[in-house]
N, C-alpha and C positions, 0 to 999 in steps of 0.2 A: 259462276254457280253461286246460288244464294244459300243461305243457311237452311231454308225449308227444303230445298232440293237435296242437299247433303243429308239432312235428317231423314227424309223419306227413303233415300237410298240405304242408309244405315239400318233403318227400321225393317226394311224388307229383305234386300239382298245381303246386307251385312250379317243379319241374323242367320240366314240360310247358309252363308259361307262358314260361319263359326260352328254351326251344327254339323255341317259336313266334315269339317276338320276334326271335331270331337269324335264323330262316328269313325273316321279313318284311324285316329289314334287308338281308339278302343279295339277296332278290328285288328290293327297291327299287334297290339298287346295280347290278343286272344288267339292269334294264329296257331295252327298246329306246330308243335315243336318248340314253342316259345317257353314252355315250362322249364325245360332243361337249362336254357340260357339264364332265366331269372333265378333259378335255384343256385346256379354257379355264382351269379353276381351277388346273391344274398349271403353267400358264405365268404366272400372276399375279405370283409373286415376281420374275420376270424383266422384266416390263413395268412400269417405274417411272412412266411418264408416263400410263398408261391407268388409268381407274377401272373398277369392276365394271359 
């Protein structure tokens, strides 16, 4: 493989793969019911005597 071949692959399919990973992470974070989990995690630093 030459540099030009790898660069072409990264410019097209690499970008598409990174966009799909980003969309997947955002969809995972916005799923129904995730708000309760994130609210509990946000309070963890304030709850010294409680464990996860």
